[in-house]
DRENDO-1510 file (C-alpha; in Angstrom, 1 decimal, always signed):
<recs>
REC; n; res; u; v; w
REC; 1; MET; -126.5; -36.6; -44.0 .
REC; 2; ILE; -124.5; -37.2; -40.8 .
REC; 3; LYS; -121.9; -34.5; -40.1 .
REC; 4; GLN; -118.6; -36.0; -38.9 .
REC; 5; ASN; -117.6; -34.7; -35.5 .
REC; 6; LYS; -113.9; -33.5; -35.4 .
REC; 7; PHE; -113.7; -34.9; -31.9 .
REC; 8; ALA; -114.9; -38.4; -32.9 .
REC; 9; LEU; -113.1; -41.2; -31.2 .
REC; 10; ARG; -110.4; -42.9; -33.3 .
REC; 11; PHE; -108.8; -46.2; -32.6 .
REC; 12; GLY; -105.1; -47.0; -33.0 .
REC; 13; CYS; -102.7; -49.6; -31.9 .
REC; 14; CYS; -99.1; -49.6; -30.8 .
REC; 15; VAL; -98.0; -52.5; -33.0 .
REC; 16; ASN; -94.5; -53.1; -31.6 .
REC; 17; MET; -96.2; -54.1; -28.3 .
REC; 18; ILE; -98.1; -57.0; -29.9 .
REC; 19; THR; -95.9; -58.2; -32.7 .
REC; 20; LYS; -94.6; -61.8; -32.8 .
REC; 21; THR; -91.7; -61.2; -35.1 .
REC; 22; LYS; -88.0; -60.6; -34.4 .
REC; 23; ASN; -87.8; -57.2; -36.0 .
REC; 24; VAL; -90.5; -55.8; -33.7 .
REC; 25; SER; -91.7; -53.2; -36.2 .
REC; 26; GLY; -95.2; -54.6; -35.9 .
REC; 27; ILE; -95.7; -54.8; -39.6 .
REC; 28; ASP; -97.0; -58.4; -39.2 .
REC; 29; VAL; -100.2; -57.2; -37.5 .
REC; 30; VAL; -101.0; -54.1; -39.5 .
REC; 31; THR; -103.1; -55.9; -42.1 .
REC; 32; VAL; -105.2; -57.5; -39.3 .
REC; 33; LEU; -105.7; -54.1; -37.6 .
REC; 34; LYS; -106.9; -52.6; -40.9 .
REC; 35; GLU; -109.3; -55.5; -41.3 .
REC; 36; LEU; -110.6; -55.1; -37.8 .
REC; 37; GLY; -111.4; -51.4; -38.5 .
REC; 38; PHE; -108.6; -49.6; -36.7 .
REC; 39; ASP; -108.0; -46.0; -37.9 .
REC; 40; TYR; -104.2; -45.8; -37.5 .
REC; 41; THR; -101.1; -47.5; -36.2 .
REC; 42; GLU; -98.4; -46.4; -33.8 .
REC; 43; LEU; -94.8; -47.3; -34.3 .
REC; 44; SER; -91.7; -47.3; -32.1 .
REC; 45; VAL; -89.3; -44.6; -33.4 .
REC; 46; ALA; -86.3; -46.4; -31.8 .
REC; 47; HIS; -87.1; -49.6; -33.7 .
REC; 48; VAL; -87.8; -47.9; -37.0 .
REC; 49; CYS; -84.4; -46.1; -36.7 .
REC; 50; ALA; -82.6; -49.4; -35.9 .
REC; 51; MET; -83.8; -50.9; -39.2 .
REC; 52; SER; -81.5; -51.1; -42.2 .
REC; 53; GLU; -82.4; -49.0; -45.2 .
REC; 54; THR; -83.8; -52.1; -46.9 .
REC; 55; GLU; -86.0; -53.0; -43.9 .
REC; 56; PHE; -87.2; -49.5; -43.7 .
REC; 57; VAL; -88.2; -49.3; -47.4 .
REC; 58; GLN; -90.0; -52.6; -47.0 .
REC; 59; LEU; -91.9; -51.3; -43.9 .
REC; 60; LYS; -92.9; -48.1; -45.7 .
REC; 61; SER; -94.0; -50.1; -48.8 .
REC; 62; GLU; -96.1; -52.5; -46.7 .
REC; 63; LEU; -97.8; -49.6; -44.7 .
REC; 64; LEU; -98.7; -47.9; -48.0 .
REC; 65; LYS; -100.1; -51.1; -49.4 .
REC; 66; VAL; -102.3; -51.8; -46.4 .
REC; 67; GLY; -103.4; -48.2; -46.2 .
REC; 68; LEU; -103.2; -47.9; -42.4 .
REC; 69; PRO; -101.6; -44.5; -41.6 .
REC; 70; VAL; -99.0; -44.0; -38.8 .
REC; 71; GLU; -100.5; -41.2; -36.8 .
REC; 72; SER; -98.3; -41.4; -33.7 .
REC; 73; CYS; -95.1; -43.0; -32.4 .
REC; 74; ASN; -93.7; -44.1; -29.1 .
REC; 75; ASN; -90.3; -45.1; -27.7 .
REC; 76; PHE; -88.5; -42.2; -29.3 .
REC; 77; PHE; -85.0; -42.7; -28.0 .
REC; 78; PRO; -83.2; -46.0; -27.7 .
REC; 79; ALA; -81.3; -46.8; -24.5 .
REC; 80; GLU; -78.0; -46.4; -26.2 .
REC; 81; VAL; -78.6; -42.7; -26.8 .
REC; 82; SER; -78.0; -41.0; -23.4 .
REC; 83; LEU; -79.8; -37.8; -22.9 .
REC; 84; THR; -78.6; -37.0; -19.4 .
REC; 85; GLY; -75.5; -37.4; -17.2 .
REC; 86; PRO; -71.8; -36.9; -17.8 .
REC; 87; ASN; -71.5; -39.1; -20.9 .
REC; 88; ILE; -73.9; -37.4; -23.3 .
REC; 89; ASP; -72.7; -37.2; -26.9 .
REC; 90; LYS; -74.5; -34.2; -28.5 .
REC; 91; ASP; -73.4; -35.2; -32.0 .
REC; 92; LYS; -74.9; -38.7; -31.5 .
REC; 93; ILE; -78.1; -37.2; -30.3 .
REC; 94; ILE; -78.4; -34.8; -33.2 .
REC; 95; GLY; -77.5; -37.6; -35.7 .
REC; 96; TYR; -80.2; -39.8; -34.2 .
REC; 97; LEU; -82.8; -36.9; -34.2 .
REC; 98; ASN; -82.1; -36.3; -37.9 .
REC; 99; LYS; -82.6; -39.9; -38.8 .
REC; 100; ALA; -85.7; -40.2; -36.6 .
REC; 101; PHE; -87.4; -37.1; -38.0 .
REC; 102; TYR; -86.5; -38.1; -41.6 .
REC; 103; ARG; -87.9; -41.6; -41.2 .
REC; 104; ALA; -91.0; -40.2; -39.5 .
REC; 105; LEU; -91.5; -37.8; -42.4 .
REC; 106; GLU; -91.1; -40.6; -44.9 .
REC; 107; LEU; -93.8; -42.6; -43.1 .
REC; 108; VAL; -96.0; -39.4; -43.0 .
REC; 109; VAL; -96.3; -39.5; -39.3 .
REC; 110; ARG; -98.2; -36.5; -37.9 .
REC; 111; LEU; -95.6; -34.5; -35.9 .
</recs>
């Protein structure tokens, strides 16, 4: 019996970088990645947060159906949420963070 190495190389893909659809979630390529043997997918938090609740539920459903986990994310903050400078809005930042972490939790992203 071969013992699995906890440091084994795993393969994932940042799907929002290769999508061909308008919503840029990358869901259109997740099935192909699963078929090719990828271990996980990586999503853009900013794009996931920009989705309507209906779009988000569809994304979550499709990911569960395909069985390719979301193990990491990128692009955490969108450009319209300023984090530095004289015009920061702390309430907007906190509201965005709450939504981002809630959606990441719903997608079972490893935080």
